[in-house]
VEXNUDREN-786430 format. One record per residue (C-alpha): residue in one letter; z, x, y. Coordinates in pm, whole numbers. Layout:
REM VEXNUDREN-786430
   residu       up     east    north
        A        Z        X        Y
...
***
This chain:
REM VEXNUDREN-786430
   residu       up     east    north
        M     2037     6354   -10916
        K     2127     6611   -10666
        R     1796     6563   -10502
        E     1798     6183   -10503
        G     2162     6210   -10313
        S     2018     6457   -10073
        S     1751     6196    -9986
        L     1995     5897    -9964
        I     2186     6099    -9707
        T     1893     6201    -9523
        Y     1780     5828    -9502
        T     2111     5714    -9406
        L     2129     5986    -9133
        Y     1795     5896    -8980
        L     1894     5529    -8980
        M     2217     5616    -8798
        V     2010     5824    -8534
        I     1810     5510    -8464
        L     2091     5278    -8448
        S     2252     5501    -8211
        L     1930     5519    -7968
        F     1887     5151    -8006
        L     2248     5096    -7871
        T     2234     5358    -7602
        W     1917     5196    -7488
        R     2084     4869    -7480
        I     2401     5000    -7270
        L     2176     5145    -7027
        S     1920     4847    -6976
        V     2176     4581    -6979
        P     2483     4674    -6764
        S     2816     4560    -6811
        G     2798     4380    -6474
        T     2738     3993    -6423
        V     2376     4016    -6371
        E     2122     4145    -6614
        I     1892     4384    -6428
        Q     1553     4501    -6598
        T     1455     4827    -6506
        V     1083     4846    -6338
        S      791     4938    -6597
        P      566     5238    -6566
        S      309     5004    -6457
        Q      512     4877    -6170
        Q      590     5211    -6032
        T      226     5316    -6042
        T      135     5044    -5821
        N      412     5147    -5583
        L      287     5503    -5596
        S      -83     5440    -5536
        S        1     5279    -5199
        V      230     5548    -5083
        K      131     5645    -4709
        N      149     5951    -4510
        I      252     5980    -4157
        D     -124     6040    -4064
        D     -189     5704    -4209
        V       93     5515    -4024
        F      131     5681    -3711
        R     -230     5681    -3577
        P     -456     5483    -3340
        H     -597     5130    -3415
        Q     -852     5101    -3168
        I    -1112     5337    -2993
        V    -1318     5231    -2657
        F    -1612     5383    -2499
        H    -1623     5339    -2115
        K    -1962     5407    -2020
        A    -2078     5387    -1650
        S    -2115     4991    -1655
        D    -2011     4874    -2001
        S    -1722     4917    -2240
        F    -1752     4909    -2631
        V    -1436     4869    -2868
        S    -1384     4929    -3216
        Q    -1089     4859    -3481
        D    -1299     4945    -3768
        D    -1059     5157    -3983
        E    -1339     5440    -4076
        I    -1399     5462    -3709
        V    -1056     5497    -3598
        K     -990     5777    -3863
        K    -1259     5971    -3737
        A    -1113     5955    -3389
        D     -771     6034    -3553
        N     -922     6345    -3743
        F    -1104     6457    -3413
        L     -778     6474    -3232
        K     -586     6675    -3529
        N     -883     6920    -3498
        W     -882     6943    -3141
        E     -534     7050    -3075
        L     -424     6963    -2736
        S     -218     7230    -2555
        E       -7     7285    -2245
        L      134     6929    -2245
        F      335     6835    -1935
        F      505     6538    -1763
        E      310     6440    -1465
        G      538     6144    -1349
        T      586     5760    -1355
        Y      319     5559    -1226
        S      327     5238    -1029
        R      164     4932    -1225
        E     -129     4973     -979
        E     -169     5323    -1022
        Y     -151     5312    -1418
        N     -387     5020    -1430
        T     -634     5224    -1198
        L     -628     5509    -1435
        I     -699     5278    -1756
        L     -999     5134    -1592
        N    -1172     5436    -1459
        R    -1541     5472    -1621
        N    -1721     5732    -1819
        K    -1427     5808    -2063
        V    -1298     5785    -2422
        E     -967     5580    -2475
        I     -781     5613    -2828
        N     -506     5341    -2839
        F     -225     5292    -3048
        P      -54     4948    -3146
        A      257     5021    -2977
        S      436     5296    -2812
        I      449     5574    -3033
        Y      686     5884    -3041
        L      537     6228    -2991
        G      738     6358    -3247
        M      511     6169    -3516
        L      201     6316    -3334
        T      254     6671    -3368
        R      -73     6720    -3560
        Y     -234     6659    -3234
        F      -82     6958    -3047
        E     -104     7350    -3089
        R      305     7318    -2989
        L      491     7032    -2868
        P      713     7135    -2606
        E     1090     7132    -2697
        G     1247     6801    -2616
        F      932     6602    -2621
        D      992     6424    -2979
        N     1152     6122    -2835
        N      873     6073    -2549
        T      644     5796    -2623
        I      271     5707    -2565
        S       62     5416    -2625
        R     -311     5565    -2517
        I     -495     5886    -2499
        I     -779     5894    -2224
        I    -1044     6155    -2272
        S    -1271     6176    -1955
        M    -1642     6270    -2033
        N    -1631     6543    -1751
        E    -1491     6830    -1940
        D    -1328     6944    -1617
        D    -1080     6676    -1636
        P     -737     6695    -1824
        I     -632     6455    -2082
        Y     -404     6187    -2014
        L     -150     6044    -2258
        I       -2     5744    -2112
        D      248     5494    -2224
        D      218     5117    -2133
        K      600     5062    -2194
        S      717     5318    -1941
        L      416     5387    -1733
        N      509     5743    -1784
        V      193     5971    -1778
        Y      141     6305    -1939
        I     -121     6561    -1898
        A     -265     6802    -2154
        E     -518     7093    -2122
        R     -823     7047    -2323
        S     -900     7240    -2623
        N    -1210     7492    -2640
        V    -1350     7265    -2905
        S    -1645     7063    -2791
        L    -1627     6668    -2706
        E    -1958     6592    -2872
        P    -1802     6491    -3234
        L    -1606     6239    -3058
        L    -1899     6130    -2848
        N    -2103     6114    -3169
        I    -1857     5828    -3335
        Y    -2026     5569    -3095
        T    -2356     5711    -3122
        N    -2387     5728    -3490
        S    -2251     5415    -3534
        P    -2299     5165    -3262
        E    -2291     4866    -3505
        K    -1927     4931    -3565
        F    -1850     4834    -3178
        I    -1825     4539    -2971
        K    -1918     4506    -2612
        S    -1575     4402    -2451
        E    -1448     4297    -2116
        T    -1105     4399    -1951
        Y     -818     4165    -1910
        T     -484     4255    -1759
        F     -195     4052    -1905
        E      196     4126    -1856
        N      210     4353    -2198
        G      -86     4571    -2055
        V     -464     4599    -2015
        R     -684     4490    -2314
        F    -1043     4524    -2408
        L    -1146     4189    -2572
        P    -1472     4068    -2702
        Q    -1731     3977    -2445
        S    -1863     3675    -2655
        D    -1804     3495    -2948
        V    -1734     3699    -3265
        S    -1863     3634    -3611
        L    -1586     3766    -3884
        N    -1528     3654    -4234
        K    -1242     3449    -4363
        V    -1121     3591    -4673
        V     -943     3492    -4978
        Y     -754     3704    -5210
        L     -534     3696    -5535
        S     -178     3798    -5435
        E      113     3905    -5605
        K      487     3986    -5556
        Q      705     4263    -5727
        P      961     4151    -5956
        N     1307     4143    -5811
        S     1432     4425    -6017
        F     1160     4647    -5836
        F     1370     4576    -5479
        I     1717     4589    -5660
        N     1655     4938    -5807
        R     1542     5042    -5465
        L     1799     4895    -5264
        F     2125     4920    -5473
        D     2265     5267    -5601
        D     2479     5078    -5855
        T     2377     4755    -6026
        T     2701     4706    -6255
        E     2869     4531    -6005
        L     2576     4291    -5889
        R     2640     3935    -5843
        D     2387     3657    -5857
        D     2452     3402    -5606
        S     2072     3226    -5589
        N     2054     2887    -5498
        E     1727     2642    -5478
        Q     1593     2822    -5169
        L     1702     3162    -5201
        T     1736     3424    -5455
        I     2059     3633    -5357
        Y     2217     3931    -5520
        S     2515     4100    -5355
        D     2784     4380    -5419
        N     3104     4458    -5211
        V     2863     4643    -4964
        S     2502     4478    -4972
        Q     2322     4165    -4994
        L     1975     4098    -5090
        K     1803     3781    -5005
        I     1433     3667    -5106
        D     1340     3332    -4977
        K     1171     3169    -5282
        K      882     2967    -5055
        T      744     3262    -4841
        G      866     3554    -5037
        V     1010     3734    -4733
        L     1307     3954    -4835
        Y     1610     4010    -4611
        Y     1843     4292    -4686
        Y     2174     4400    -4539
        R     2427     4677    -4604
        N     2757     4699    -4432
        N     2766     5010    -4233
        L     3075     5219    -4112
        D     2857     5525    -4012
        E     2911     5565    -3624
        T     2679     5883    -3622
        E     2395     5798    -3343
        L     2061     5872    -3415
        S     1771     5940    -3166
        A     1493     5675    -3148
        Y     1292     5943    -3282
        Q     1525     5965    -3576
        H     1553     5598    -3643
        V     1152     5572    -3664
        R     1130     5897    -3853
        D     1397     5796    -4113
        S     1236     5449    -4157
        F      904     5567    -4227
        H     1050     5784    -4526
        T     1266     5497    -4657
        L      965     5237    -4642
        K      679     5457    -4812
        F      811     5475    -5132
        M      902     5083    -5129
        D      584     4945    -4972
        T      309     4815    -5228
        W       53     4694    -4949
        T     -254     4899    -5029
        Q     -467     4829    -4703
        A     -337     4976    -4364
        F      -32     4951    -4202
        Y       81     5072    -3866
        F      398     5156    -3679
        N      460     4875    -3458
        G      751     4975    -3207
        Y     1093     5035    -3170
        D     1348     4837    -2996
        T     1596     5061    -2800
        E     1864     4768    -2782
        S     1888     4670    -3152
        D     1748     4984    -3313
        D     1516     4780    -3490
        V     1192     4945    -3597
        F      891     4779    -3666
        Y      564     4809    -3895
        R      285     4567    -3917
        R        8     4519    -4213
        Y     -348     4535    -4154
        L     -682     4418    -4314
        N    -1033     4534    -4198
        G     -895     4651    -3873
        L     -705     4322    -3773
        P     -347     4285    -3796
        I     -204     4008    -4021
        S       -4     3744    -3896
        G      131     3362    -3934
        Q      410     3117    -3918
        W      665     3323    -4105
        N      535     3683    -4013
        P      374     3770    -4351
        G      242     4124    -4188
        L      561     4219    -4016
        I      830     4452    -4141
        K     1171     4512    -3951
        M     1394     4771    -4052
        E     1714     4941    -3909
        M     1878     5243    -4000
        S     2164     5487    -4014
        S     2259     5827    -4051
        S     2337     5720    -4424
        G     2016     5528    -4484
        L     1894     5177    -4453
        V     2118     4911    -4295
        E     1870     4614    -4258
        L     1536     4506    -4389
        T     1311     4208    -4348
        Y     1014     4260    -4594
        P      701     4046    -4700
        T      705     4077    -5068
        E      379     3904    -5130
        V       98     4151    -5100
        I     -291     4096    -5163
        Q     -456     4247    -5442
        T     -802     4123    -5570
        P    -1052     3967    -5319
        L    -1236     3651    -5424
        E    -1577     3733    -5303
        D    -1736     3398    -5363
        R    -1500     3242    -5152
        K    -1589     3451    -4846
        E    -1702     3257    -4552
        A    -1850     3353    -4198
        I    -1636     3220    -3920
        T    -1698     3226    -3522
        V    -1409     3328    -3340
        P    -1456     3200    -2984
        Y    -1542     3386    -2652
        V    -1237     3506    -2480
        Q    -1317     3301    -2151
        T    -1346     2972    -2386
        V     -999     3035    -2502
        I     -842     3070    -2157
        Q    -1032     2765    -2040
        Q     -870     2543    -2326
        L     -519     2688    -2230
        D     -583     2598    -1874
        E     -672     2252    -1959
        A     -365     2203    -2151
        G     -140     2350    -1839
        I      -96     2699    -1955
        R     -234     2932    -1673
        Y     -355     3276    -1709
        N      -63     3443    -1563
        D      147     3272    -1826
        I      -41     3475    -2093
        Q      153     3783    -2188
        D      -97     3911    -2476
        M     -381     3802    -2667
        E     -541     3927    -2990
        I     -762     3841    -3278
        A     -586     3851    -3607
        Y     -563     3724    -3953
        E     -371     3397    -3997
        W     -194     3410    -4362
        S     -196     3081    -4550
        S     -109     3028    -4900
        S     -332     2788    -5116
        D     -249     2443    -5230
        E     -416     2524    -5561
        S     -205     2809    -5642
        S       76     3021    -5479
        R     -118     3330    -5612
        I     -414     3262    -5368
        A     -398     3384    -5003
        T     -646     3269    -4741
        L     -685     3488    -4421
        L     -854     3326    -4136
        P     -946     3540    -3822
        T     -833     3367    -3523
        W     -660     3380    -3152
        F     -323     3463    -3132
        I     -153     3409    -2789
        N      164     3562    -2684
        L      356     3288    -2456
        D      731     3331    -2370
        G      770     3628    -2615
        N      631     3463    -2893
        W      298     3493    -3090
        K      130     3166    -3219
        T     -237     3058    -3263
        L     -438     2919    -3026
        E     -415     2577    -3192
        E      -28     2586    -3254
        W        7     2658    -2873
        L     -234     2361    -2785
        V      -42     2105    -3017
        E      288     2192    -2892
        T      191     2163    -2532
        E       45     1822    -2616
        R      358     1736    -2753
        G      579     1883    -2482
        E      740     2094    -2737
        R      667     2440    -2547
        V      978     2570    -2382
        G      944     2608    -2038
        L      728     2302    -1965
***
């Protein structure tokens, strides 16, 4: 009897422990607030961690150009650009100093010189994010920006680090390391380069293909992280969270912050009321935004720093695929952030990401020669001098058959009046008389 009573007590204790653990789990997993928030599963966390980027991945060049005696050859191939970045990292520039601010004519002349290698960034990038390129970055240079590095094939010439935005020019002494590994990037893989021509636009000098280009239209299965994924990262306390969603938007808010997700496009908008008046330098804004973004972004392909707005304090990043930027009507490749000393203040973030390529739907596309595009614009009444910039990018569109299928079409994007749109969109708007300024 004594043994039976002891067993009964033991079983009862086990039952009470199990019940206690269950109740604890319920309390933690279902807060007492007005919204039920589920924690992120281990598989979702793994997806995020697998795409975490480091500074070298995001703050690096996106293009390399070899300027020979008579021709220029350009590549935006991921592996090619990584080799150029690694060369600069191993080269370690020294004795960096500010030479001066050039006139536009002087600046363009420097870019157009022959017999050199040019390494370009997607936007003006802060030297504080490129310390790996230098033996020692001079004090106070963190907030200085560059957008191109020019390396003459004449080893007696200095290295130029220049900025399209400010027209500032910096000079660095060469390393003792041979230039041969850099030159071999082209010699060993000429098929990864395209013969290019020079075009000067309001936003700077561009090296664009000298002929039609054959690229692939690609189709991917896409996915969006669950709302709980972003809630857990953007809200410190979910117990006071309210659900104010409607037909167009998913909305969560508390007394300090608000999160909106457009149900059609999947674009996330986040805002946090900020009373912190501590001023950050431009470099600090950019640095802090990266450390916030890297644990949130689930894009497994490349994304690059894409600029900082000194007036609004907005920091921009842009997603890439196969060396080309992602673009489209609702900016599916653009991330915008604003930081304060206490953390993230504003965020615009496309939640939809590509996952699995549908290889059987890949299709070769001919992207027309630049001069053909310029002629089409001219015939529509848009003059060359009106063009602020041009680039080939992937236009993202969702499939009619499924919201989980994304089509990425390589096409020309034109910057007019400060707005990026496809060639076709500008031609249609101009024909209808809808373009502002006409």
